[in-house]
SERO-4910 file (N, C-alpha, C, O; in steps of 0.05 Angstrom, whole numbers):
BEGIN
 pado doro    nc1    nc2    nc3   cac1   cac2   cac3    cc1    cc2    cc3    oc1    oc2    oc3
  Unk    A   -718     61   -491   -700     48   -511   -715     29   -529   -710     28   -553
  Unk    A   -734     15   -518   -750     -4   -535   -767     11   -555   -770      1   -578
  Unk    A   -778     34   -548   -795     50   -567   -777     60   -589   -786     62   -612
  Unk    A   -752     68   -583   -734     77   -604   -727     54   -623   -726     58   -647
  Unk    A   -722     31   -612   -716      8   -629   -740      0   -646   -737     -6   -670
  Unk    A   -763      1   -634   -788     -6   -648   -794     14   -671   -801      6   -693
  Unk    A   -790     40   -665   -796     60   -686   -776     59   -709   -783     62   -732
  Unk    A   -750     53   -702   -731     51   -724   -734     25   -740   -730     25   -764
  Unk    A   -743      4   -727   -749    -21   -741   -772    -17   -760   -772    -26   -783
  Unk    A   -793     -4   -749   -817      1   -766   -809     19   -789   -818     15   -812
  Unk    A   -794     40   -784   -785     58   -806   -769     43   -827   -773     47   -851
  Unk    A   -751     25   -818   -735      8   -836   -754     -8   -855   -750     -8   -879
  Unk    A   -773    -22   -843   -790    -40   -859   -809    -24   -877   -812    -31   -901
  Unk    A   -820     -2   -867   -839     14   -883   -824     27   -906   -835     27   -928
  Unk    A   -800     38   -901   -786     51   -923   -777     31   -945   -778     37   -969
  Unk    A   -770      7   -937   -763    -14   -957   -788    -21   -973   -787    -22   -998
  Unk    A   -811    -25   -960   -835    -32   -974   -844     -9   -993   -851    -15  -1016
  Unk    A   -843     16   -984   -851     38  -1001   -832     40  -1025   -841     44  -1048
  Unk    A   -806     36  -1020   -786     38  -1042   -791     16  -1062   -791     21  -1087
  Unk    A   -794     -9  -1053   -796    -32  -1071   -822    -33  -1085   -823    -38  -1109
  Unk    A   -844    -29  -1071   -871    -33  -1082   -880     -8  -1099   -892    -12  -1120
  Unk    A   -874     16  -1089   -884     40  -1103   -862     55  -1118   -865     58  -1143
  Unk    A   -842     64  -1105   -823     83  -1117   -805     70  -1139   -798     84  -1157
  Unk    A   -799     45  -1136   -782     33  -1158   -797     30  -1184   -785     26  -1205
  Unk    A   -824     33  -1183   -840     32  -1207   -844     59  -1220   -857     61  -1240
  Unk    A   -833     80  -1207   -834    107  -1219   -808    111  -1234   -787    108  -1223
  Unk    A   -811    117  -1259   -787    123  -1275   -795    146  -1293   -798    143  -1318
  Unk    A   -798    169  -1281   -808    193  -1294   -788    203  -1315   -764    207  -1309
  Unk    A   -796    207  -1339   -780    216  -1362   -756    198  -1368   -736    206  -1380
  Unk    A   -757    173  -1358   -736    154  -1364   -712    154  -1346   -697    135  -1347
  Unk    A   -709    174  -1329   -685    175  -1312   -690    187  -1285   -671    190  -1269
  Unk    A   -714    195  -1278   -719    207  -1252   -733    186  -1235   -755    177  -1241
  Unk    A   -720    179  -1213   -730    159  -1195   -724    167  -1166   -701    171  -1160
  Unk    A   -744    169  -1149   -739    177  -1121   -728    153  -1105   -736    130  -1109
  Unk    A   -711    159  -1086   -700    139  -1068   -705    148  -1039   -687    158  -1026
  Unk    A   -729    144  -1030   -738    153  -1004   -724    137   -981   -722    147   -959
  Unk    A   -714    113   -987   -703     97   -966   -678    110   -952   -671    102   -930
  Unk    A   -666    130   -965   -643    143   -953   -652    159   -928   -635    166   -911
  Unk    A   -678    164   -926   -688    177   -902   -682    161   -877   -678    173   -855
  Unk    A   -680    135   -879   -673    119   -856   -646    126   -845   -642    129   -821
  Unk    A   -627    130   -863   -599    137   -854   -599    165   -843   -586    171   -823
  Unk    A   -614    183   -856   -615    211   -847   -626    214   -819   -617    231   -803
  Unk    A   -646    197   -812   -659    200   -786   -650    181   -764   -662    179   -743
  Unk    A   -628    166   -769   -617    149   -748   -609    167   -724   -600    189   -728
  Unk    A   -612    157   -700   -606    173   -676   -577    182   -676   -559    167   -685
  Unk    A   -572    206   -666   -545    218   -666   -527    203   -647   -503    202   -651
  Unk    A   -538    193   -625   -522    180   -605   -515    151   -612   -502    137   -596
  Unk    A   -523    142   -635   -517    114   -644   -488    113   -653   -478    132   -666
  Unk    A   -474     92   -645   -446     91   -652   -442     89   -682   -460     79   -697
  Unk    A   -420     98   -692   -414     99   -721   -415     71   -733   -424     67   -755
  Unk    A   -406     51   -717   -407     23   -727   -436     14   -732   -442      1   -752
  Unk    A   -454     21   -714   -482     14   -717   -495     29   -740   -511     18   -755
  Unk    A   -488     54   -743   -498     70   -766   -489     57   -792   -505     54   -811
  Unk    A   -464     49   -794   -454     36   -818   -468     10   -823   -475      3   -845
  Unk    A   -472     -6   -801   -485    -32   -804   -513    -29   -814   -521    -43   -833
  Unk    A   -529    -11   -801   -557     -8   -808   -560      4   -836   -578     -3   -851
  Unk    A   -542     22   -843   -542     33   -870   -536     12   -891   -549     11   -912
  Unk    A   -516     -5   -885   -510    -27   -904   -534    -45   -906   -540    -55   -928
  Unk    A   -547    -51   -884   -569    -70   -884   -593    -59   -901   -604    -75   -916
  Unk    A   -599    -34   -898   -621    -23   -915   -613    -22   -944   -629    -28   -962
  Unk    A   -588    -15   -950   -579    -14   -978   -579    -42   -990   -587    -46  -1013
  Unk    A   -570    -62   -974   -570    -89   -983   -598   -100   -988   -603   -115  -1007
  Unk    A   -616    -92   -970   -644   -101   -974   -656    -90  -1000   -670   -104  -1014
  Unk    A   -651    -65  -1005   -660    -53  -1031   -647    -67  -1054   -660    -73  -1074
  Unk    A   -621    -72  -1052   -607    -87  -1073   -619   -115  -1078   -621   -124  -1101
  Unk    A   -626   -128  -1056   -638   -154  -1058   -664   -153  -1075   -668   -170  -1093
  Unk    A   -681   -134  -1070   -706   -132  -1084   -703   -121  -1112   -718   -128  -1130
  Unk    A   -683   -104  -1116   -679    -92  -1143   -660   -109  -1160   -658   -105  -1184
  Unk    A   -647   -129  -1148   -627   -145  -1161   -606   -127  -1174   -599   -129  -1198
  Unk    A   -595   -108  -1158   -577    -88  -1168   -548    -91  -1161   -532    -73  -1165
  Unk    A   -541   -114  -1150   -513   -121  -1147   -497   -105  -1126   -473   -105  -1128
  Unk    A   -510    -92  -1107   -495    -79  -1086   -491    -49  -1089   -478    -37  -1072
  Unk    A   -502    -37  -1110   -497     -8  -1113   -512      9  -1092   -501     29  -1083
  Unk    A   -535      0  -1083   -549     15  -1062   -534     12  -1035   -532     31  -1020
  Unk    A   -525    -12  -1030   -509    -17  -1005   -484      1  -1005   -478     12   -984
  Unk    A   -470      2  -1027   -446     19  -1028   -453     48  -1024   -439     62  -1010
  Unk    A   -474     58  -1038   -481     86  -1035   -490     93  -1007   -483    115   -997
  Unk    A   -505     75   -994   -514     81   -967   -491     80   -947   -490     94   -927
  Unk    A   -472     62   -952   -448     61   -935   -432     87   -937   -422     97   -917
  Unk    A   -429     98   -961   -415    123   -964   -428    145   -949   -415    160   -935
  Unk    A   -455    148   -951   -468    170   -937   -468    165   -907   -467    184   -891
  Unk    A   -469    140   -898   -467    134   -869   -439    142   -859   -437    152   -837
  Unk    A   -419    137   -875   -392    144   -867   -388    174   -865   -375    185   -847
  Unk    A   -400    188   -885   -397    218   -886   -416    232   -867   -413    256   -862
  Unk    A   -436    218   -857   -457    230   -841   -447    248   -818   -457    270   -815
  Unk    A   -428    239   -801   -419    257   -780   -407    284   -790   -411    305   -777
  Unk    A   -392    283   -812   -380    307   -823   -402    326   -833   -401    350   -828
  Unk    A   -422    315   -847   -444    331   -857   -461    342   -835   -470    365   -836
  Unk    A   -466    326   -814   -480    336   -791   -466    359   -778   -478    379   -771
  Unk    A   -440    357   -775   -424    379   -763   -425    403   -781   -427    426   -771
  Unk    A   -423    399   -807   -424    421   -826   -451    435   -825   -453    460   -825
  Unk    A   -473    419   -825   -500    431   -827   -510    442   -800   -523    463   -800
  Unk    A   -504    429   -778   -515    437   -753   -495    449   -733   -502    460   -713
  Unk    A   -469    447   -740   -448    461   -724   -447    452   -695   -446    428   -689
  Unk    A   -447    472   -677   -443    468   -649   -465    450   -637   -460    435   -619
  Unk    A   -490    452   -648   -512    436   -638   -506    406   -641   -512    390   -623
  Unk    A   -492    399   -663   -485    371   -667   -463    362   -648   -465    341   -636
  Unk    A   -443    379   -645   -421    373   -627   -430    368   -598   -419    351   -584
  Unk    A   -450    382   -590   -460    379   -562   -484    361   -561   -497    358   -540
  Unk    A   -490    348   -583   -512    328   -585   -539    340   -576   -555    326   -563
  Unk    A   -544    365   -583   -569    378   -575   -588    383   -598   -606    399   -596
  Unk    A   -583    369   -620   -601    373   -644   -628    360   -639   -630    337   -632
  Unk    A   -648    376   -643   -676    366   -644   -683    370   -673   -690    392   -681
  Unk    A   -683    349   -689   -685    351   -718   -708    369   -727   -704    387   -744
  Unk    A   -731    365   -716   -755    381   -725   -755    409   -714   -771    426   -722
  Unk    A   -737    416   -696   -736    443   -685   -713    459   -697   -709    483   -690
  Unk    A   -697    447   -714   -675    461   -727   -686    478   -750   -707    472   -762
  Unk    A   -672    499   -758   -681    516   -780   -682    499   -806   -666    481   -810
  Unk    A   -701    506   -823   -704    491   -849   -679    492   -866   -673    473   -880
  Unk    A   -664    514   -864   -639    515   -880   -619    495   -872   -605    483   -889
  Unk    A   -617    490   -845   -598    469   -836   -607    442   -844   -591    425   -853
  Unk    A   -633    436   -841   -644    410   -849   -640    406   -879   -632    385   -888
  Unk    A   -646    427   -895   -644    425   -924   -615    420   -932   -610    405   -951
  Unk    A   -595    433   -920   -567    428   -927   -559    400   -920   -546    387   -936
  Unk    A   -567    390   -897   -561    363   -888   -573    342   -908   -559    324   -917
  Unk    A   -599    345   -913   -613    327   -931   -601    328   -959   -594    308   -971
  Unk    A   -597    352   -970   -588    356   -997   -560    345  -1002   -556    331  -1022
  Unk    A   -542    350   -984   -514    340   -988   -514    310   -988   -502    298  -1006
  Unk    A   -527    298   -968   -526    268   -967   -541    255   -990   -532    235  -1001
  Unk    A   -563    267   -998   -578    256  -1021   -562    259  -1047   -560    240  -1063
  Unk    A   -550    282  -1051   -534    286  -1076   -510    266  -1076   -504    254  -1097
  Unk    A   -496    263  -1054   -474    244  -1053   -484    216  -1058   -472    201  -1074
  Unk    A   -506    208  -1044   -517    181  -1048   -523    176  -1077   -516    155  -1088
  Unk    A   -538    194  -1090   -546    190  -1117   -523    190  -1137   -522    174  -1156
  Unk    A   -503    207  -1132   -480    207  -1150   -465    181  -1148   -457    169  -1169
  Unk    A   -461    171  -1124   -447    145  -1121   -464    123  -1134   -454    106  -1148
  Unk    A   -490    123  -1128   -508    103  -1138   -508    101  -1169   -504     80  -1180
  Unk    A   -511    124  -1182   -512    124  -1211   -485    120  -1223   -483    108  -1245
  Unk    A   -464    129  -1210   -437    123  -1220   -431     93  -1220   -420     83  -1240
  Unk    A   -439     80  -1199   -434     51  -1197   -453     36  -1216   -446     15  -1227
  Unk    A   -478     46  -1218   -497     33  -1236   -489     34  -1265   -490     14  -1279
  Unk    A   -481     58  -1274   -473     61  -1302   -444     52  -1306   -438     39  -1326
  Unk    A   -427     59  -1287   -399     50  -1286   -383     55  -1312   -368     39  -1321
  Unk    A   -388     79  -1324   -374     87  -1348   -374    117  -1349   -395    129  -1354
  Unk    A   -351    129  -1344   -351    158  -1342   -352    172  -1369   -351    197  -1371
  Unk    A   -355    157  -1391   -361    170  -1416   -390    179  -1417   -398    194  -1434
  Unk    A   -405    169  -1397   -433    177  -1394   -436    196  -1370   -457    197  -1357
  Unk    A   -416    213  -1365   -416    230  -1342   -440    250  -1342   -451    256  -1321
  Unk    A   -447    259  -1366   -470    278  -1368   -496    263  -1359   -512    275  -1345
  Unk    A   -499    239  -1368   -523    223  -1360   -523    219  -1329   -543    221  -1316
  Unk    A   -499    212  -1318   -496    208  -1290   -504    233  -1275   -519    232  -1255
  Unk    A   -494    256  -1283   -499    281  -1270   -529    289  -1273   -541    300  -1254
  Unk    A   -540    284  -1296   -568    291  -1301   -586    274  -1283   -605    284  -1270
  Unk    A   -581    248  -1283   -597    230  -1265   -593    237  -1236   -612    237  -1220
  Unk    A   -568    244  -1228   -563    252  -1201   -579    277  -1193   -592    278  -1173
  Unk    A   -577    297  -1210   -591    322  -1204   -621    319  -1202   -633    327  -1182
  Unk    A   -633    308  -1223   -662    307  -1224   -674    287  -1203   -694    292  -1191
  Unk    A   -661    264  -1200   -670    245  -1180   -666    256  -1152   -682    251  -1134
  Unk    A   -645    271  -1148   -640    284  -1122   -661    304  -1115   -671    305  -1093
  Unk    A   -668    321  -1134   -689    341  -1130   -715    327  -1122   -728    335  -1103
  Unk    A   -722    307  -1137   -747    292  -1131   -745    279  -1104   -765    280  -1089
  Unk    A   -723    266  -1097   -719    253  -1071   -720    273  -1048   -733    268  -1028
  Unk    A   -706    296  -1051   -706    316  -1030   -734    327  -1025   -742    330  -1002
  Unk    A   -748    333  -1046   -776    342  -1043   -793    321  -1029   -809    328  -1011
  Unk    A   -790    296  -1036   -805    275  -1024   -798    272   -994   -815    268   -977
  Unk    A   -772    274   -988   -763    272   -960   -775    295   -943   -784    291   -921
  Unk    A   -774    319   -955   -785    343   -940   -815    339   -936   -825    346   -915
  Unk    A   -829    329   -956   -857    324   -953   -863    303   -932   -881    308   -915
  Unk    A   -849    281   -933   -854    260   -913   -847    269   -885   -862    264   -866
  Unk    A   -824    283   -882   -817    292   -855   -836    313   -845   -842    315   -821
  Unk    A   -847    330   -863   -867    350   -854   -893    336   -846   -906    344   -827
  Unk    A   -901    315   -860   -925    301   -854   -924    286   -827   -943    285   -812
  Unk    A   -900    276   -820   -897    260   -796   -883    275   -774   -874    263   -754
  Unk    A   -881    302   -777   -868    318   -757   -883    317   -731   -908    321   -731
  Unk    A   -869    313   -709   -882    313   -683   -890    342   -676   -873    360   -677
  Unk    A   -914    346   -669   -924    372   -662   -912    380   -635   -916    366   -615
  Unk    A   -898    403   -634   -887    412   -609   -903    435   -599   -914    451   -614
  Unk    A   -905    437   -573   -921    458   -560   -905    482   -554   -915    502   -543
***
């Protein structure tokens, strides 16, 4: 249990630092920005209670908001994906999720990709909708959501592939 707490705490701190120091300074083509910190919510243990998932998701979103001075939009977006996480897990992994037998790195790439993609797209849509907060700019919101999501999903896949535990 202590190693799980330690690894999640380290992941929390490292993802915040990477997001704040490196990724927030990337603004490719004026509207593409990766949000790697959502990986923290994606990789939270399945047996963690929903209240704790919501709390930790809010905490990481609030931490990013603190450093970005963004008024709570990251906290709101991470809370939404934390709330939807069980439904998306069930959709993406099916019976494996219901029986709590998912080994993330041993699941087919299609299941992982659907799980990551849905949550990242929802997160980014909420984030940019709240950030812009004007639906007369819906095309801009959708464009930023799509391109930032693609960049974020690719980055998440790269990071998870790099840190994948080698199984025998």
